[in-house]
Residue frames relative to the residue before (quaternion, step in Angstrom):
aa qw qx qy qz dx dy dz
M 1.0000 0.0000 0.0000 0.0000 0.00 0.00 0.00
A 0.6576 0.5333 -0.3226 0.4231 3.49 0.93 -0.86
M 0.6245 0.5396 -0.3567 0.4377 3.64 1.11 -0.51
S 0.5723 0.6178 -0.3716 0.3907 3.54 1.20 -0.53
N 0.6277 0.5653 -0.3051 0.4396 3.57 1.26 -0.38
H 0.6718 0.4607 -0.2468 0.5248 3.55 1.44 -0.28
T 0.4442 -0.6548 0.5427 0.2817 3.54 -1.21 0.60
V 0.3879 -0.7246 0.5236 0.2243 3.55 -0.78 1.07
V 0.4326 -0.7143 0.4782 0.2720 3.66 -0.79 1.04
M 0.0996 -0.7970 0.5940 0.0453 3.53 -0.79 0.89
E 0.7606 0.1798 -0.1322 0.6096 3.68 1.37 0.03
F 0.2506 -0.7650 0.5830 0.1096 3.46 -1.17 0.77
V 0.2771 -0.7312 0.5915 0.1968 3.57 -1.13 0.44
L 0.2940 -0.7778 0.5413 0.1247 3.53 -0.65 1.17
Q 0.3850 -0.7106 0.5327 0.2511 3.54 -0.97 0.68
G 0.3171 -0.7766 0.5181 0.1670 3.59 -0.65 1.17
F 0.6267 -0.5359 0.3937 0.4062 3.54 -1.23 -0.19
S 0.7945 -0.0980 0.0831 0.5935 3.56 1.12 -0.59
E 0.4403 -0.6812 0.5368 0.2321 3.55 -1.26 0.66
D 0.5106 0.6351 -0.4230 0.3963 3.60 1.33 -0.42
P 0.4572 -0.6865 0.4912 0.2801 3.68 -0.80 0.87
Q 0.6479 0.5054 -0.3300 0.4646 3.64 0.95 -0.77
L 0.6463 0.4943 -0.3185 0.4864 3.59 0.91 -0.78
R 0.5920 0.5743 -0.3701 0.4274 3.56 0.96 -0.76
Y 0.6792 0.5157 -0.2696 0.4472 3.49 0.90 -1.06
L 0.5947 0.5746 -0.3062 0.4715 3.45 1.16 -0.91
F 0.6848 0.4740 -0.2657 0.4856 3.52 0.81 -1.10
L 0.6177 0.5591 -0.3346 0.4405 3.65 0.96 -0.82
V 0.7150 0.4454 -0.2852 0.4572 3.52 0.90 -0.83
V 0.6210 0.5192 -0.3454 0.4749 3.59 1.06 -0.75
F 0.7451 0.4441 -0.2796 0.4116 3.53 0.62 -0.98
L 0.5712 0.5715 -0.3330 0.4860 3.57 1.33 -0.60
L 0.6574 0.5122 -0.2957 0.4669 3.60 1.03 -0.90
L 0.6488 0.5284 -0.2807 0.4701 3.50 1.01 -0.94
Y 0.6552 0.5313 -0.2930 0.4501 3.53 1.00 -0.84
V 0.6646 0.5146 -0.2652 0.4725 3.53 1.02 -1.07
V 0.6461 0.4944 -0.3058 0.4946 3.59 0.96 -0.97
A 0.6695 0.4897 -0.3381 0.4446 3.63 0.78 -0.78
L 0.6771 0.4866 -0.2936 0.4676 3.64 0.88 -0.89
V 0.6791 0.4847 -0.2865 0.4710 3.60 0.85 -0.97
G 0.6961 0.5144 -0.2584 0.4290 3.51 0.79 -1.17
N 0.7522 0.3880 -0.2579 0.4660 3.49 0.68 -0.99
S 0.5518 0.5791 -0.3738 0.4695 3.67 1.24 -0.52
L 0.6726 0.4846 -0.3150 0.4622 3.62 0.93 -0.84
I 0.6144 0.5367 -0.3567 0.4551 3.58 1.03 -0.70
V 0.6463 0.5114 -0.3183 0.4685 3.58 0.90 -0.94
A 0.6862 0.5182 -0.2804 0.4266 3.54 0.83 -1.06
A 0.6297 0.5374 -0.2967 0.4760 3.53 1.09 -0.93
I 0.7023 0.4569 -0.2881 0.4637 3.66 0.80 -0.88
I 0.6307 0.5262 -0.3343 0.4622 3.57 1.17 -0.61
L 0.7498 0.4666 -0.2027 0.4230 3.46 0.82 -1.09
C 0.7298 0.4184 -0.2250 0.4916 3.54 1.10 -0.64
P 0.4006 -0.7366 0.4941 0.2298 3.64 -0.51 1.08
G 0.6492 0.5583 -0.3051 0.4169 3.51 1.09 -0.76
L 0.6758 0.4290 -0.3002 0.5188 3.61 1.28 -0.21
H 0.4818 0.6581 -0.4583 0.3531 3.57 1.15 0.27
T 0.3587 0.6945 -0.5103 0.3585 3.57 0.60 1.28
P 0.6761 -0.5065 0.3198 0.4289 3.59 -1.20 0.30
M 0.6386 0.5388 -0.3516 0.4223 3.60 0.93 -0.86
Y 0.7177 0.4129 -0.2751 0.4885 3.63 0.89 -0.76
F 0.5318 0.6039 -0.3934 0.4447 3.59 1.18 -0.38
F 0.6727 0.4596 -0.2545 0.5210 3.54 0.98 -0.99
L 0.6407 0.5337 -0.3333 0.4400 3.59 0.98 -0.62
A 0.6139 0.5519 -0.2990 0.4787 3.51 1.19 -0.67
N 0.6338 0.5128 -0.3018 0.4942 3.43 1.15 -0.85
L 0.6597 0.5322 -0.3022 0.4360 3.51 1.00 -0.80
A 0.6581 0.5068 -0.2911 0.4747 3.52 1.12 -0.85
I 0.6211 0.5448 -0.3253 0.4600 3.61 1.13 -0.65
L 0.6051 0.5438 -0.3116 0.4909 3.51 1.19 -0.97
D 0.6764 0.4881 -0.3191 0.4499 3.67 0.76 -0.88
I 0.6213 0.5355 -0.3586 0.4457 3.60 0.95 -0.71
V 0.7447 0.4161 -0.2467 0.4598 3.53 0.67 -1.14
C 0.6012 0.5540 -0.3728 0.4390 3.65 1.05 -0.62
T 0.7013 0.4479 -0.2814 0.4779 3.57 0.67 -1.06
S 0.6429 0.5157 -0.3331 0.4580 3.66 1.04 -0.70
T 0.5990 0.5799 -0.3647 0.4145 3.54 1.08 -0.36
V 0.7688 0.3756 -0.1297 0.5010 3.57 1.15 -0.85
L 0.7249 0.4844 -0.2887 0.3955 3.58 0.64 -1.19
P 0.6301 0.5565 -0.3831 0.3827 3.68 0.68 -0.68
K 0.6720 0.4683 -0.2740 0.5041 3.51 0.97 -0.92
L 0.6328 0.5068 -0.3391 0.4771 3.59 0.92 -0.79
L 0.6841 0.4741 -0.3266 0.4478 3.65 0.80 -0.84
E 0.5973 0.5532 -0.3570 0.4581 3.62 1.07 -0.75
G 0.6526 0.5175 -0.3154 0.4548 3.58 0.87 -0.90
L 0.6765 0.4703 -0.3147 0.4713 3.60 0.96 -0.82
V 0.6343 0.5192 -0.3372 0.4629 3.68 1.00 -0.68
V 0.8105 0.3208 -0.1509 0.4663 3.66 0.57 -1.20
Q 0.3361 -0.7891 0.4381 0.2692 3.52 1.49 -0.21
V 0.5787 0.5448 -0.3855 0.4686 3.51 1.08 0.74
D 0.1285 -0.8495 0.5105 0.0361 3.58 -0.06 1.27
T 0.3755 0.7195 -0.5047 0.2943 3.54 0.54 1.07
I 0.0845 -0.7699 0.6323 0.0175 3.57 -1.26 0.50
S 0.4390 -0.6904 0.5136 0.2588 3.62 -0.82 0.93
Y 0.6758 -0.4860 0.3969 0.3867 3.54 -1.34 0.46
G 0.7062 0.4792 -0.2785 0.4405 3.49 0.77 -0.94
E 0.6620 0.4942 -0.3073 0.4723 3.56 0.99 -0.94
C 0.6068 0.5809 -0.3466 0.4174 3.56 1.11 -0.69
L 0.6900 0.4534 -0.2849 0.4869 3.54 0.85 -1.04
T 0.6024 0.5389 -0.3707 0.4574 3.65 1.04 -0.63
Q 0.6889 0.4624 -0.3133 0.4620 3.56 0.71 -0.99
L 0.5715 0.5750 -0.3458 0.4724 3.75 1.16 -0.67
F 0.7065 0.4799 -0.2945 0.4287 3.51 0.74 -1.17
F 0.7339 0.4252 -0.2665 0.4577 3.61 0.73 -0.96
L 0.6250 0.5060 -0.3691 0.4659 3.68 0.96 -0.66
T 0.6561 0.4802 -0.3316 0.4785 3.70 0.80 -0.85
W 0.6464 0.5229 -0.3594 0.4238 3.60 0.89 -0.78
F 0.7337 0.4519 -0.2441 0.4447 3.50 0.76 -1.07
L 0.6273 0.5134 -0.3452 0.4730 3.65 1.04 -0.63
G 0.6613 0.4974 -0.3135 0.4658 3.64 0.96 -0.91
A 0.6573 0.4992 -0.3181 0.4664 3.63 1.04 -0.87
E 0.6297 0.5438 -0.3500 0.4304 3.66 0.99 -0.52
L 0.6036 0.5524 -0.3319 0.4695 3.50 1.12 -0.83
L 0.6951 0.5049 -0.2540 0.4444 3.50 0.96 -1.02
L 0.6776 0.5001 -0.2798 0.4609 3.42 1.10 -0.84
L 0.5986 0.5609 -0.3437 0.4570 3.54 1.16 -0.55
T 0.6216 0.5138 -0.3170 0.4991 3.57 1.19 -0.69
S 0.6469 0.4998 -0.3259 0.4749 3.57 0.96 -0.82
M 0.6687 0.4741 -0.3120 0.4803 3.65 0.98 -0.70
A 0.5920 0.5266 -0.3624 0.4907 3.66 1.12 -0.50
F 0.6350 0.5291 -0.3175 0.4648 3.59 0.97 -0.75
D 0.6355 0.5234 -0.3055 0.4785 3.55 0.97 -0.94
R 0.7093 0.4573 -0.2991 0.4453 3.57 0.84 -0.82
Y 0.5970 0.5519 -0.3478 0.4670 3.55 1.18 -0.66
V 0.6682 0.4699 -0.3158 0.4827 3.69 0.88 -0.78
A 0.6381 0.5541 -0.3252 0.4243 3.58 0.99 -0.84
I 0.7702 0.3736 -0.1595 0.4917 3.55 1.01 -0.89
C 0.7591 0.3492 -0.2189 0.5039 3.53 0.92 -0.80
R 0.8017 0.1694 -0.1097 0.5627 3.58 1.06 -0.48
P 0.0078 0.8777 -0.4791 0.0108 3.58 0.85 1.14
L 0.6645 0.5296 -0.3162 0.4218 3.56 1.10 -0.73
H 0.7322 0.3598 -0.2165 0.5363 3.52 1.25 -0.42
Y 0.3637 0.7660 -0.4955 0.1884 3.60 1.16 0.21
S 0.6447 0.5371 -0.3269 0.4348 3.56 0.91 -0.85
A 0.6818 0.5107 -0.2690 0.4494 3.54 0.96 -0.89
I 0.6916 0.4573 -0.2753 0.4866 3.57 0.96 -0.98
M 0.7716 0.3483 -0.1600 0.5076 3.58 0.67 -1.26
S 0.1174 0.7820 -0.5995 0.1241 3.72 0.66 1.01
W 0.6460 -0.5511 0.3876 0.3588 3.40 -1.41 0.53
P 0.6063 0.5203 -0.4025 0.4469 3.70 0.98 -0.41
L 0.6525 0.5037 -0.3043 0.4773 3.61 1.00 -0.72
C 0.6338 0.5179 -0.3289 0.4710 3.57 1.03 -0.71
V 0.6595 0.4862 -0.3002 0.4885 3.60 0.85 -0.98
L 0.6656 0.5133 -0.3065 0.4467 3.66 0.93 -0.83
L 0.6630 0.4886 -0.3106 0.4746 3.53 1.09 -0.62
A 0.6116 0.5249 -0.3400 0.4845 3.60 1.15 -0.72
V 0.6831 0.4970 -0.3113 0.4353 3.52 0.84 -0.90
A 0.6348 0.5205 -0.3134 0.4774 3.56 1.10 -0.82
V 0.5882 0.5773 -0.3584 0.4385 3.64 0.99 -0.79
W 0.7451 0.4249 -0.2440 0.4524 3.55 0.66 -1.11
T 0.6868 0.5112 -0.2855 0.4307 3.58 0.98 -1.16
V 0.6426 0.5467 -0.3177 0.4328 3.66 0.85 -1.03
S 0.6853 0.4898 -0.2601 0.4720 3.57 0.87 -1.03
A 0.6472 0.5085 -0.3118 0.4746 3.61 1.09 -0.79
V 0.6487 0.4718 -0.3594 0.4769 3.61 0.93 -0.71
S 0.6255 0.5626 -0.3381 0.4217 3.66 0.95 -0.77
T 0.7265 0.4330 -0.2626 0.4644 3.49 0.80 -1.11
S 0.5889 0.5598 -0.3847 0.4379 3.63 1.09 -0.48
I 0.6171 0.5224 -0.3265 0.4896 3.61 1.08 -0.72
H 0.6996 0.4789 -0.2812 0.4495 3.50 0.76 -1.04
T 0.6531 0.4989 -0.2981 0.4854 3.65 0.98 -0.87
G 0.6522 0.5318 -0.3153 0.4386 3.59 0.97 -0.91
L 0.6685 0.4788 -0.2753 0.4980 3.56 1.09 -0.80
M 0.6261 0.5102 -0.3501 0.4745 3.56 1.06 -0.61
A 0.6643 0.5232 -0.3270 0.4219 3.65 0.94 -0.77
R 0.6312 0.5435 -0.3351 0.4403 3.57 1.21 -0.46
L 0.5801 0.5920 -0.3732 0.4168 3.63 1.29 -0.31
T 0.3341 -0.7243 0.5695 0.1985 3.44 -1.23 0.48
F 0.1472 -0.7746 0.6130 0.0507 3.62 -0.87 1.08
C 0.0043 0.8403 -0.5360 0.0812 3.57 -0.34 1.27
G 0.7149 -0.4257 0.2391 0.5005 3.54 1.21 0.34
P 0.4850 -0.1790 -0.8553 0.0353 1.53 -2.11 1.48
N 0.3916 -0.7345 0.5108 0.2150 3.60 -1.33 0.27
H 0.4844 0.6713 -0.4234 0.3679 3.58 1.42 0.28
I 0.2037 -0.7785 0.5853 0.0994 3.48 -0.63 1.18
Q 0.2714 -0.7846 0.5264 0.1834 3.56 -0.62 1.06
H 0.5914 0.4750 -0.4015 0.5132 3.41 0.68 1.33
F 0.4657 -0.6577 0.5040 0.3108 3.55 -1.27 0.22
L 0.7458 0.2149 -0.2008 0.5977 3.66 1.18 0.22
C 0.5382 -0.6135 0.4872 0.3107 3.51 -1.47 0.28
E 0.0911 0.7905 -0.5940 0.1181 3.54 -0.56 1.21
I 0.6796 -0.5076 0.3374 0.4081 3.61 -1.18 0.62
P 0.7046 0.4925 -0.2921 0.4191 3.68 0.57 -1.09
T 0.7132 0.4395 -0.2654 0.4772 3.55 0.82 -0.87
L 0.6728 0.4697 -0.3402 0.4593 3.68 0.89 -0.50
L 0.6137 0.5568 -0.3594 0.4291 3.52 0.98 -0.58
L 0.6142 0.5361 -0.3684 0.4469 3.60 1.14 -0.56
L 0.6789 0.4879 -0.2963 0.4619 3.69 1.14 -0.49
S 0.5582 0.6488 -0.3920 0.3373 3.66 1.14 -0.38
C 0.2166 -0.7495 0.6060 0.1552 3.57 -1.13 0.75
S 0.5628 0.5395 -0.4058 0.4770 3.56 1.19 0.61
P 0.6238 -0.5244 0.3930 0.4259 3.65 -1.13 0.46
T 0.1615 -0.8137 0.5550 0.0617 3.60 -0.94 0.93
A 0.2976 0.7786 -0.5179 0.1926 3.63 1.26 0.20
L 0.6850 0.4819 -0.3187 0.4439 3.67 0.76 -0.86
N 0.6066 0.5383 -0.3618 0.4598 3.61 1.04 -0.66
N 0.6958 0.4947 -0.2718 0.4442 3.51 0.90 -1.07
V 0.6204 0.5215 -0.3518 0.4685 3.55 1.09 -0.55
M 0.6806 0.4897 -0.2945 0.4585 3.58 0.93 -0.74
I 0.5651 0.5797 -0.3451 0.4749 3.51 1.29 -0.66
V 0.6440 0.5220 -0.3014 0.4711 3.61 0.88 -0.98
I 0.6551 0.5030 -0.3148 0.4677 3.56 0.88 -0.99
A 0.6888 0.4854 -0.2870 0.4556 3.58 0.75 -1.03
D 0.6216 0.5359 -0.3280 0.4678 3.63 1.01 -0.92
A 0.6407 0.5396 -0.3244 0.4394 3.66 0.98 -0.95
Y 0.7242 0.4433 -0.2511 0.4647 3.48 0.90 -1.08
F 0.7749 0.4048 -0.2104 0.4375 3.53 0.39 -1.34
G 0.7455 0.3766 -0.2213 0.5035 3.61 1.01 -0.77
V 0.7728 0.3872 -0.2236 0.4504 3.61 0.41 -1.16
V 0.7115 0.4656 -0.2733 0.4498 3.63 0.61 -1.09
N 0.6995 0.4585 -0.2824 0.4699 3.58 0.87 -1.01
F 0.6359 0.5207 -0.3429 0.4548 3.53 0.98 -0.77
M 0.6524 0.5207 -0.3069 0.4573 3.59 0.95 -0.73
L 0.6707 0.5024 -0.2845 0.4656 3.48 1.00 -0.82
T 0.6166 0.5197 -0.3071 0.5054 3.49 1.19 -0.76
L 0.6542 0.5214 -0.3108 0.4511 3.55 0.94 -0.97
A 0.6709 0.5009 -0.2930 0.4617 3.60 0.97 -0.97
S 0.6000 0.5450 -0.3599 0.4620 3.70 1.04 -0.66
Y 0.7101 0.4359 -0.2684 0.4834 3.59 0.84 -1.02
G 0.5436 0.5968 -0.3858 0.4466 3.68 1.18 -0.48
F 0.6985 0.4494 -0.2672 0.4887 3.48 0.91 -1.01
I 0.6239 0.5859 -0.2975 0.4231 3.51 1.07 -0.83
V 0.6660 0.4886 -0.2692 0.4952 3.49 0.99 -1.00
A 0.6610 0.5072 -0.3140 0.4552 3.61 0.91 -0.90
S 0.6692 0.4596 -0.3217 0.4873 3.61 1.00 -0.80
I 0.6170 0.5367 -0.3725 0.4387 3.71 0.92 -0.58
L 0.6561 0.5465 -0.3086 0.4191 3.51 1.00 -1.02
R 0.6732 0.5213 -0.2886 0.4379 3.59 1.16 -0.69
I 0.4768 0.6423 -0.4211 0.4276 3.49 1.41 -0.20
R 0.3964 -0.7461 0.4891 0.2170 3.68 -0.70 0.99
S 0.7512 0.4149 -0.2389 0.4544 3.58 0.70 -1.05
A 0.4967 -0.6431 0.4722 0.3418 3.66 -1.00 0.73
E 0.6013 0.5653 -0.3431 0.4485 3.63 1.06 -0.71
G 0.6440 0.5037 -0.3047 0.4885 3.61 0.97 -0.86
K 0.6620 0.4878 -0.3282 0.4648 3.63 0.90 -0.82
R 0.6735 0.5186 -0.2994 0.4333 3.56 0.88 -0.86
R 0.6559 0.5069 -0.2987 0.4728 3.51 1.07 -0.89
A 0.6758 0.4853 -0.3126 0.4583 3.67 0.92 -0.95
F 0.6767 0.4807 -0.3187 0.4577 3.68 0.98 -0.77
S 0.6371 0.5439 -0.3499 0.4194 3.59 1.08 -0.58
T 0.5955 0.5747 -0.3507 0.4382 3.57 1.22 -0.37
C 0.7940 0.2727 -0.1349 0.5264 3.62 1.09 -0.45
S 0.4590 0.7178 -0.4431 0.2787 3.62 1.22 -0.14
S 0.6263 0.5363 -0.3285 0.4606 3.54 1.09 -0.84
H 0.6936 0.4633 -0.3131 0.4542 3.54 0.75 -0.88
L 0.6331 0.5401 -0.3356 0.4414 3.59 1.05 -0.64
I 0.6328 0.4904 -0.3362 0.4961 3.60 1.06 -0.57
V 0.6466 0.5285 -0.3187 0.4483 3.54 0.91 -0.71
V 0.6328 0.5414 -0.2948 0.4685 3.57 1.07 -0.93
T 0.6793 0.4906 -0.2918 0.4613 3.56 0.88 -0.99
L 0.6832 0.4721 -0.3145 0.4597 3.60 0.78 -0.78
Y 0.6770 0.5166 -0.2797 0.4434 3.54 0.96 -0.90
Y 0.7290 0.4471 -0.2536 0.4521 3.55 0.70 -1.05
S 0.6071 0.5649 -0.3468 0.4382 3.58 1.07 -0.68
T 0.6929 0.4863 -0.2640 0.4622 3.55 1.07 -0.88
V 0.7018 0.4992 -0.2395 0.4482 3.49 0.81 -1.10
I 0.6405 0.4997 -0.3189 0.4883 3.58 1.03 -0.84
Y 0.6130 0.5621 -0.3412 0.4381 3.61 0.97 -0.88
T 0.7232 0.4688 -0.2470 0.4429 3.58 0.80 -1.08
Y 0.8119 0.3189 -0.1566 0.4632 3.62 0.78 -0.94
F 0.7033 0.4236 -0.2997 0.4859 3.69 1.25 0.05
L 0.6681 0.4739 -0.3032 0.4868 3.54 1.23 -0.31
P 0.5478 -0.6486 0.3801 0.3671 3.61 -0.91 0.63
G 0.4204 -0.7569 0.4541 0.2099 3.55 -0.85 1.00
S 0.5444 0.5931 -0.4231 0.4159 3.61 0.60 1.06
G 0.8051 0.3473 -0.1801 0.4458 3.55 -1.19 0.24
T 0.7929 -0.2301 0.1772 0.5357 3.56 -0.95 -0.75
S 0.5857 0.5840 -0.3946 0.4003 3.61 1.12 -0.48
M 0.5990 0.5339 -0.3686 0.4693 3.62 1.18 -0.62
E 0.6702 0.4824 -0.3248 0.4610 3.66 0.86 -0.79
N 0.6667 0.4483 -0.3265 0.4979 3.58 0.92 -0.71
G 0.5843 0.6068 -0.3533 0.4069 3.53 1.13 -0.53
K 0.6204 0.5545 -0.3266 0.4483 3.55 1.13 -0.60
L 0.6383 0.5171 -0.2786 0.4975 3.54 1.21 -0.82
V 0.6535 0.5185 -0.2973 0.4644 3.53 1.06 -0.91
S 0.6468 0.5153 -0.3127 0.4672 3.56 0.99 -0.87
V 0.6012 0.5255 -0.3900 0.4585 3.65 1.09 -0.37
L 0.6168 0.5570 -0.3712 0.4141 3.50 1.00 -0.65
Y 0.7888 0.3517 -0.1940 0.4652 3.63 0.79 -0.86
T 0.6990 0.4335 -0.3035 0.4810 3.57 1.24 -0.15
A 0.7750 0.2806 -0.1204 0.5533 3.64 1.30 -0.53
V 0.7331 0.4184 -0.2332 0.4828 3.62 0.69 -1.05
S 0.6906 0.4864 -0.3216 0.4279 3.61 0.59 -0.96
P 0.7193 0.4374 -0.2951 0.4520 3.59 0.81 -0.88
A 0.5897 0.5187 -0.3545 0.5074 3.63 1.26 -0.26
L 0.7344 0.4629 -0.2442 0.4322 3.59 0.94 -0.86
N 0.5459 0.6624 -0.3697 0.3556 3.60 1.14 -0.74
P 0.6946 0.4558 -0.2974 0.4705 3.62 0.81 -0.91
L 0.6339 0.4869 -0.3468 0.4907 3.67 1.04 -0.62
I 0.6601 0.5052 -0.3482 0.4334 3.63 0.86 -0.72
Y 0.6946 0.4425 -0.2796 0.4935 3.59 0.90 -0.90
S 0.6814 0.4719 -0.3192 0.4595 3.80 0.84 -0.68
L 0.7173 0.4536 -0.2757 0.4514 3.56 0.88 -0.82
R 0.7586 0.3521 -0.2068 0.5077 3.61 1.10 -0.67
N 0.6780 0.4370 -0.2872 0.5165 3.63 1.23 0.07
K 0.3463 -0.7572 0.5175 0.1972 3.67 -0.38 1.21
D 0.6597 0.5041 -0.3762 0.4113 3.67 0.80 -0.65
V 0.6839 0.4835 -0.2789 0.4698 3.53 0.98 -0.93
K 0.6116 0.5584 -0.3311 0.4522 3.52 1.13 -0.75
A 0.6829 0.5280 -0.2497 0.4388 3.52 0.90 -1.03
V 0.6498 0.4876 -0.2920 0.5047 3.51 1.10 -0.75
L 0.6668 0.4853 -0.3185 0.4674 3.61 0.85 -0.89
Q 0.6290 0.5243 -0.3552 0.4509 3.68 1.05 -0.63
K 0.6523 0.4830 -0.3012 0.5006 3.58 1.17 -0.45
V 0.6817 0.5048 -0.3139 0.4266 3.53 0.89 -0.81
I 0.7132 0.4908 -0.2483 0.4345 3.55 0.86 -1.15
P 0.6765 0.4475 -0.3284 0.4840 3.74 0.82 -0.74
S 0.6746 0.5044 -0.3441 0.4149 3.51 0.87 -0.71
S 0.6046 0.5412 -0.3483 0.4694 3.60 1.18 -0.62
W 0.6262 0.5216 -0.3198 0.4832 3.58 1.10 -0.82
K 0.6309 0.5659 -0.3073 0.4327 3.59 1.00 -0.94
D 0.6775 0.4891 -0.2929 0.4648 3.54 0.97 -0.95
K 0.6030 0.5430 -0.3547 0.4645 3.58 1.08 -0.63
E 0.6692 0.4935 -0.3124 0.4593 3.52 0.94 -0.92
D 0.6555 0.5291 -0.3323 0.4243 3.62 0.95 -0.82
T 0.6602 0.5278 -0.3224 0.4263 3.54 1.08 -0.69
R 0.6220 0.5788 -0.3558 0.3892 3.59 1.16 -0.47
């Protein structure tokens, strides 16, 4: 009955990066550039893996899934952010907010699971090379990929369903530029104990368990590399997993900061910058990291891009 005296929130106000018009234009250019780089770069990675039979291996199969996740993850956040910078109205409806929360949580969770699968693939390739083909069979790879997308979808469905049961009766100012679970819970005027319990369970599984599995995989990988006698052999073994290790370090450091630190005070302000890293910067950097540090991908891209330009010249 007490809730009937309050107005149910139907729209949220997102907190932008600056009220200064000149800075808004600067942010618009920066985020637009990051979005274009993320879309083009990851699309090229997917196209190269599909078109080149030599890249039809488990490692590149998982890399294609990572590129697709980067495309859909950044597309969940940046279009709305760019719209707000253009029209200078940082509002989002209740339905749009829950939709953004659902897809963002889905793709972030799936990426954590996928990075664990990729670490396992590198572990088998370096520590069990003679059994690699038998262990990393295509049925297992497809099963892992399906599990990555499905498990995260089930998790985000639970979180979004629990969030939809909450009542938001004011204030409606989200101290962030996107809709995430921690920031929305701060605005609820309903009990959030169950939501917090599910967050702890999800953090324990997606964050702690997967992080420890990834860490264990790379512990075995490093130990195996150190046992290689030749410097050339060590360099070649490390080059096969260095790109993935860079991506893992960047991604885990940002996501853990956002979902494990309290969402208030200075951590909230820092959290906005950290969220930019995994929703905009990381999707734009990942294709560059893999293409610049992977000779196979670089060679295929050098063939695809020049040939496309040549076809354009021939049609003129």
